[in-house]
C-alpha positions as CSV (number, residue, x, y, z in Angstrom):
1,M,-25.5,10.1,-5.3
2,T,-26.9,11.5,-8.5
3,S,-24.9,9.5,-11.0
4,A,-25.8,7.0,-13.7
5,I,-25.0,3.4,-13.4
6,L,-24.9,1.1,-16.4
7,I,-26.3,-2.4,-15.8
8,I,-25.4,-4.9,-18.6
9,E,-27.5,-7.9,-17.7
10,D,-29.7,-10.0,-20.0
11,E,-31.9,-11.6,-17.1
12,Y,-34.8,-9.2,-16.8
13,A,-35.7,-10.0,-13.2
14,L,-32.1,-9.5,-12.1
15,A,-31.7,-6.3,-14.0
16,A,-34.9,-5.0,-12.5
17,A,-33.7,-6.0,-8.9
18,L,-30.3,-4.3,-9.5
19,S,-32.1,-1.2,-10.8
20,T,-34.1,-1.0,-7.6
21,V,-30.9,-1.2,-5.7
22,V,-29.4,1.6,-7.7
23,R,-32.5,3.9,-7.3
24,R,-32.3,3.2,-3.6
25,L,-28.9,4.9,-3.6
26,D,-30.3,7.9,-5.5
27,A,-28.5,7.0,-8.7
28,T,-30.0,6.5,-12.1
29,P,-30.0,2.9,-13.5
30,V,-29.4,2.5,-17.3
31,V,-30.0,-1.2,-18.5
32,A,-28.5,-3.0,-21.5
33,A,-29.5,-6.6,-22.2
34,S,-26.5,-7.5,-24.4
35,G,-22.9,-6.9,-24.7
36,Q,-23.2,-4.9,-27.9
37,G,-26.1,-2.9,-26.3
38,G,-23.9,-2.0,-23.4
39,I,-21.0,-0.9,-25.6
40,E,-23.4,1.4,-27.5
41,K,-24.7,2.9,-24.4
42,L,-21.1,3.6,-23.3
43,T,-20.7,5.9,-26.3
44,A,-23.9,7.8,-25.5
45,Q,-23.0,9.1,-21.9
46,T,-20.6,8.7,-19.1
47,Y,-21.2,6.4,-16.1
48,A,-20.0,6.4,-12.6
49,L,-20.2,2.6,-12.3
50,I,-20.9,-0.4,-14.5
51,I,-22.4,-3.6,-13.3
52,L,-21.5,-6.3,-15.9
53,D,-22.6,-9.9,-16.4
54,V,-20.1,-12.3,-17.8
55,G,-22.6,-14.6,-19.5
56,L,-24.2,-12.2,-22.1
57,P,-26.2,-13.7,-25.1
58,D,-24.0,-12.1,-27.8
59,M,-20.5,-12.1,-26.3
60,S,-18.5,-12.6,-23.1
61,G,-18.8,-9.8,-20.6
62,L,-15.0,-10.0,-20.4
63,K,-14.9,-8.6,-24.0
64,V,-17.1,-5.8,-22.9
65,L,-14.8,-5.2,-19.9
66,E,-11.8,-5.0,-22.3
67,K,-13.6,-2.4,-24.4
68,I,-14.4,-0.4,-21.2
69,Q,-10.8,-0.3,-20.3
70,T,-10.0,1.5,-23.6
71,L,-12.1,4.5,-22.6
72,P,-10.1,7.7,-21.7
73,E,-11.4,7.5,-18.1
74,P,-12.8,4.0,-17.6
75,P,-15.4,3.8,-14.7
76,P,-15.1,1.1,-12.0
77,V,-16.7,-2.2,-13.0
78,M,-18.4,-4.9,-10.9
79,I,-18.5,-8.3,-12.5
80,I,-21.3,-10.7,-11.8
81,T,-21.4,-14.3,-13.1
82,A,-23.3,-17.5,-12.6
83,H,-20.3,-19.8,-13.4
84,G,-17.2,-18.5,-11.6
85,T,-14.1,-20.2,-12.8
86,L,-10.5,-19.4,-11.9
87,D,-9.7,-18.2,-15.4
88,T,-12.7,-15.9,-15.5
89,A,-11.8,-14.5,-12.1
90,L,-8.2,-14.0,-13.0
91,E,-9.0,-12.3,-16.4
92,A,-11.6,-10.0,-14.7
93,R,-9.0,-8.9,-12.3
94,R,-6.4,-8.4,-14.9
95,L,-8.7,-6.3,-16.9
96,G,-9.4,-4.0,-13.9
97,A,-12.7,-5.3,-12.4
98,R,-13.3,-3.7,-9.0
99,E,-15.4,-6.4,-7.6
100,Y,-16.4,-9.9,-8.5
101,F,-19.8,-11.3,-7.4
102,L,-21.2,-14.9,-7.8
103,K,-24.9,-15.6,-8.6
104,P,-27.3,-15.8,-6.8
105,L,-26.4,-12.3,-5.8
106,N,-26.7,-11.0,-2.3
107,L,-28.2,-7.7,-3.1
108,A,-27.5,-6.2,0.3
109,D,-23.8,-6.9,-0.4
110,M,-24.1,-5.3,-3.8
111,Q,-25.7,-2.2,-2.3
112,R,-22.9,-1.8,0.2
113,A,-20.3,-2.3,-2.6
114,I,-22.0,0.3,-4.8
115,R,-22.3,2.8,-2.0
116,E,-18.6,2.3,-1.3
117,V,-17.7,3.4,-4.8
118,F,-19.4,6.7,-4.4
119,A,-18.6,7.3,-0.7
120,P,-15.4,5.6,0.3
121,V,-14.9,5.5,4.0
122,K,-12.5,8.1,5.3
123,I,-9.5,6.4,6.7
124,E,-8.3,7.7,10.1
125,Q,-4.7,7.6,11.0
126,R,-4.3,4.7,13.4
127,V,-1.6,4.4,16.1
128,E,0.5,1.4,15.6
129,T,0.4,-1.1,18.4
130,T,1.8,-4.5,19.2
131,M,-0.8,-6.1,21.4
132,I,-4.5,-5.1,21.8
133,G,-7.0,-6.1,24.6
134,N,-9.5,-4.6,27.0
135,S,-10.7,-7.8,28.6
136,E,-9.7,-8.5,32.2
137,Q,-7.6,-11.4,31.2
138,M,-5.7,-9.4,28.7
139,Q,-5.2,-6.6,31.2
140,R,-3.7,-9.1,33.7
141,A,-1.5,-10.4,30.9
142,F,-0.3,-6.8,30.0
143,A,0.6,-6.2,33.7
144,V,2.9,-9.3,33.8
145,I,4.3,-8.3,30.4
146,A,5.2,-4.9,31.7
147,Q,6.8,-6.5,34.8
148,A,8.7,-9.0,32.7
149,S,10.1,-6.2,30.5
150,G,11.6,-4.5,33.6
151,N,13.5,-7.4,35.0
152,D,15.6,-10.5,33.9
153,A,13.5,-13.4,35.2
154,P,12.4,-16.4,33.2
155,V,8.9,-16.0,31.6
156,L,6.4,-18.8,30.9
157,L,3.8,-17.8,28.3
158,Q,0.7,-20.0,28.2
159,G,-2.4,-20.0,25.9
160,P,-4.0,-21.8,23.0
161,P,-2.2,-22.0,19.7
162,G,-2.4,-18.6,17.8
163,S,-3.2,-16.6,20.9
164,G,-0.1,-14.4,20.7
165,K,2.6,-16.1,22.9
166,S,5.4,-15.5,20.4
167,L,4.3,-11.8,20.0
168,A,4.2,-11.3,23.7
169,A,7.7,-12.7,23.9
170,Q,8.9,-10.3,21.2
171,V,7.4,-7.4,23.2
172,I,9.1,-8.3,26.4
173,H,12.4,-8.8,24.6
174,R,12.1,-5.4,22.7
175,H,11.6,-3.5,26.0
176,S,14.1,-5.4,28.1
177,V,17.8,-4.6,28.9
178,R,18.8,-7.4,26.5
179,A,16.9,-5.9,23.6
180,D,20.2,-5.4,21.6
181,K,21.0,-9.1,22.0
182,P,19.4,-11.9,19.8
183,Q,16.4,-13.9,20.6
184,I,16.9,-17.5,19.4
185,V,13.9,-19.8,19.1
186,F,14.1,-23.6,19.7
187,R,11.3,-26.0,18.9
188,A,12.0,-29.6,19.9
189,D,9.4,-31.0,17.3
190,E,11.6,-29.7,14.4
191,W,14.3,-32.3,15.3
192,L,14.5,-36.1,15.4
193,E,14.6,-37.4,18.9
194,D,18.3,-38.4,18.7
195,R,19.3,-34.9,17.4
196,A,17.1,-32.8,19.8
197,E,19.6,-32.6,22.6
198,A,22.4,-31.5,20.3
199,A,20.1,-28.9,18.6
200,L,19.2,-27.6,22.0
201,D,23.0,-27.1,22.8
202,E,23.4,-25.3,19.5
203,A,20.5,-23.0,20.3
204,I,21.9,-22.3,23.8
205,A,25.2,-21.3,22.2
206,K,23.7,-19.1,19.6
207,A,21.5,-17.3,22.2
208,G,24.7,-16.5,24.3
209,H,23.7,-13.7,26.7
210,G,20.5,-12.9,24.7
211,V,17.2,-14.6,25.0
212,L,16.4,-18.3,24.4
213,F,12.7,-18.9,23.5
214,L,11.7,-22.5,24.1
215,D,8.6,-23.0,22.1
216,E,5.9,-25.5,22.9
217,I,7.8,-26.7,26.0
218,S,5.0,-28.7,27.3
219,A,5.3,-31.1,24.4
220,W,9.0,-31.9,25.1
221,S,10.0,-35.5,26.0
222,K,11.0,-36.3,29.5
223,P,14.7,-37.0,28.5
224,L,15.0,-33.5,26.8
225,Q,13.4,-31.9,29.8
226,A,16.0,-33.6,31.9
227,A,18.8,-32.5,29.7
228,L,17.6,-28.8,29.8
229,M,17.3,-29.0,33.7
230,H,20.8,-30.4,33.9
231,R,22.2,-27.5,31.8
232,L,20.3,-25.0,34.0
233,S,21.6,-26.5,37.2
234,A,25.2,-26.5,35.9
235,G,25.0,-22.9,35.0
236,L,25.5,-23.6,31.3
237,V,22.7,-21.4,30.1
238,K,23.6,-17.7,30.1
239,A,20.6,-16.5,28.1
240,R,17.3,-15.3,29.6
241,L,14.6,-18.0,29.2
242,F,11.2,-17.5,27.6
243,S,9.0,-20.6,27.3
244,A,5.7,-21.1,25.6
245,A,3.1,-23.8,26.2
246,S,-0.2,-24.4,24.5
247,Q,-1.1,-27.0,27.1
248,E,-1.2,-26.6,30.9
249,A,2.6,-26.6,31.6
250,A,2.5,-27.6,35.2
251,S,1.0,-31.0,34.3
252,H,3.3,-31.7,31.4
253,L,6.8,-30.6,32.8
254,R,8.9,-32.1,35.5
255,E,8.4,-30.1,38.7
256,D,11.9,-28.7,39.1
257,L,11.8,-27.5,35.5
258,F,8.5,-25.9,35.8
259,Y,9.5,-23.8,38.7
260,A,12.8,-22.8,37.0
261,L,11.0,-21.6,33.9
262,A,7.7,-20.1,35.4
263,V,9.1,-17.4,37.7
264,L,6.8,-15.0,35.7
265,Q,3.7,-16.4,34.1
266,V,1.7,-14.7,31.2
267,T,-1.6,-16.4,30.3
268,L,-3.3,-15.3,27.1
269,P,-7.0,-16.1,26.6
270,P,-8.5,-17.6,23.5
271,L,-10.0,-15.0,21.1
272,S,-13.5,-16.4,21.6
273,E,-13.4,-15.2,25.2
274,R,-12.6,-11.5,24.2
275,T,-14.7,-10.8,21.2
276,A,-14.8,-7.1,22.2
277,D,-11.1,-6.9,21.1
278,I,-11.9,-8.2,17.5
279,P,-12.7,-4.7,16.1
280,P,-9.4,-3.0,17.0
281,M,-7.4,-6.1,16.3
282,A,-8.9,-6.6,12.9
283,A,-8.3,-2.9,12.2
284,S,-4.6,-3.2,13.1
285,F,-4.2,-6.0,10.6
286,L,-6.1,-4.2,7.8
287,G,-3.9,-1.1,7.6
288,E,-5.7,1.5,5.4
289,R,-8.9,-0.5,4.9
290,V,-11.9,-0.5,7.3
291,L,-14.5,-3.2,8.2
292,S,-18.2,-2.6,7.4
293,A,-20.6,-3.2,10.4
294,E,-21.9,-6.3,8.6
295,A,-18.5,-7.8,8.1
296,L,-17.6,-7.1,11.8
297,A,-20.8,-8.8,13.0
298,V,-19.7,-11.9,11.0
299,L,-16.3,-11.8,12.6
300,K,-17.8,-11.5,16.1
301,A,-20.0,-14.6,15.6
302,H,-17.1,-16.8,14.4
303,P,-15.7,-19.2,17.0
304,W,-12.0,-18.5,16.2
305,S,-10.5,-21.8,16.9
306,G,-7.2,-20.5,15.4
307,N,-7.3,-17.4,17.7
308,V,-5.4,-14.3,16.7
309,R,-3.4,-16.1,14.1
310,E,-6.7,-17.1,12.3
311,L,-8.0,-13.5,12.5
312,K,-4.7,-12.1,11.1
313,T,-4.9,-14.6,8.2
314,A,-8.6,-13.8,7.5
315,M,-7.8,-10.0,7.4
316,A,-4.9,-10.7,5.0
317,H,-7.4,-12.6,2.7
318,A,-10.0,-9.8,2.9
319,A,-7.4,-7.1,2.2
320,A,-6.1,-9.1,-0.8
321,V,-9.5,-9.5,-2.5
322,C,-11.0,-6.1,-1.7
323,S,-10.4,-3.4,-4.3
324,G,-12.1,-0.6,-2.3
325,S,-11.4,0.8,1.2
326,T,-14.3,-1.1,3.0
327,I,-14.3,-4.8,3.8
328,L,-17.7,-6.3,3.1
329,P,-18.9,-9.7,4.2
330,H,-18.2,-11.3,0.8
331,H,-14.5,-10.3,1.1
332,L,-14.1,-12.6,4.1
333,P,-12.8,-16.2,3.6
334,A,-15.4,-18.9,3.0
335,S,-14.6,-20.6,6.3
336,I,-15.5,-17.4,8.2
337,M,-18.8,-17.1,6.2
338,Q,-20.0,-20.6,6.7
339,P,-22.6,-21.1,9.4
340,H,-21.4,-23.0,12.4
341,E,-23.1,-25.9,14.2
342,A,-23.7,-23.9,17.4
343,S,-23.9,-20.2,18.0
344,H,-20.6,-19.4,19.7
345,L,-21.8,-16.0,21.0
346,E,-25.1,-17.4,22.2
347,E,-23.3,-20.2,24.2
348,T,-20.8,-17.6,25.7
349,M,-23.8,-15.5,26.8
350,K,-25.6,-18.4,28.4
351,R,-22.4,-19.3,30.3
352,S,-21.9,-15.7,31.4
353,I,-25.4,-15.4,32.7
354,A,-25.2,-18.7,34.5
355,A,-22.0,-17.6,36.2
356,W,-23.6,-14.3,37.2
357,L,-26.8,-15.9,38.5
358,D,-24.6,-18.3,40.6
359,L,-23.0,-15.3,42.2
360,Q,-26.3,-13.5,42.8
361,T,-28.3,-16.4,44.1
362,T,-25.8,-18.1,46.4
363,G,-27.2,-18.2,50.0
364,A,-30.4,-18.9,51.8
365,D,-33.8,-18.7,50.0
366,E,-34.8,-15.6,51.9
367,T,-31.8,-13.6,50.8
368,M,-32.5,-14.2,47.1
369,P,-32.9,-11.1,45.0
370,A,-36.3,-10.6,43.4
371,Y,-36.6,-11.9,39.8
372,D,-37.7,-8.4,38.6
373,N,-34.5,-6.9,40.0
374,L,-32.4,-9.5,38.1
375,L,-34.3,-8.9,34.9
376,E,-33.8,-5.1,35.3
377,T,-30.0,-5.5,35.6
378,V,-29.9,-7.7,32.5
379,E,-32.2,-5.4,30.6
380,A,-30.3,-2.3,31.6
381,A,-27.1,-3.7,30.2
382,M,-28.8,-4.7,27.0
383,L,-30.4,-1.3,26.5
384,E,-27.0,0.5,27.2
385,S,-25.4,-1.6,24.5
386,L,-28.2,-1.0,22.0
387,L,-28.2,2.7,22.6
388,K,-24.5,2.9,21.6
389,R,-25.4,1.3,18.3
390,F,-28.0,4.0,17.7
391,D,-25.8,7.0,18.6
392,G,-27.6,7.3,22.0
393,K,-30.9,8.2,20.4
394,P,-33.9,6.3,22.0
395,T,-36.2,7.3,19.1
396,R,-34.0,5.5,16.5
397,L,-33.7,2.5,18.8
398,A,-37.4,2.2,19.4
399,T,-38.2,2.5,15.6
400,A,-35.6,0.0,14.6
401,M,-36.4,-2.6,17.2
402,K,-40.2,-2.0,17.1
403,M,-40.4,-0.9,20.7
404,N,-43.0,1.4,22.3
405,R,-41.2,4.7,22.7
406,A,-42.9,5.7,25.9
407,T,-42.0,2.3,27.5
408,L,-38.4,2.6,26.3
409,R,-38.1,6.1,27.7
410,R,-39.5,5.0,31.1
411,K,-37.1,2.1,31.2
412,L,-34.1,4.4,30.5
413,R,-35.2,6.8,33.2
414,E,-35.4,3.8,35.7
415,E,-31.8,2.8,35.0
């Protein structure tokens, strides 16, 4: 990067800090301390980027932005402001601002955003997919989904809200012999209690020989469960049945109905238990945009109480506010960026280690493994993961993590 970047900012300390960031990216900073000064510098040379404060001493930065847009080839503009209001944000976007940062600035975010202007990430063509997951739980779910697609048995889908039960039902239906017939969704909580049974009959009639998807079946009242069981026993339901439950269905359904609906069972885990699936899932929601490593780290640390549905919404938010091709941390929703009471990932790690230790240390004292052997196993897994982050180069890993290179190489040889 050998371009000039114009910084229009009247606070000397901030202008100096931004200049340092610009130089770090091998660009040339040019500073103007007023709106008029910035406009004059615009006429003297061309710039690859403009960093523009809204609160200038002589005029609003938005007036300067308006002037910039009259140039034959206006450069991208990043707005910074100490007093962000809805009107300011809307006007900045209307006038073509690429990014909008609030003070106090996160200079690391600024640096990443500036780099993105000059070196947008190359977008690779992604293969469209419907469901993503490498965890053991998801692999088991995929196996049942594949089995369900090849036969006509009733399917019960269980998992927390937002975990993908409706999507799984769509996948099964799309690949089944009834794919050309309708899938009708019935939710009991959308109806008053005295209308629910009639509404169920209407849904059964609409589904015909297609698929009837009984959503949140575990929340159904006992009388409505009895009504459905009666219709099943009488052979009045010709459709294939899919049922979804956010709670444990066996403990909330009458026994005969549970066994009628749960011939095949698909269990979908919460997103918090499969954080390794977050990168590909987020990528599938983002389309042509990509996640920065920093934004991805934030996503992996989030507890995701809303599961896949929450992730999809967060990516829609990020794509809506990001003007470039790379999602940075400040593009994520505020709810994702806020620190949480407990470290979700740390707690997950502790639970996993505890479960692993239980497995390794069950038995008589004399059969216990040596502590050093346990430590070597944990350390080997950690080093393997760290090496992947540094492209398999021990020297980079040792430097970045302040490790003794000889010690690191010895540990890697011992693996």
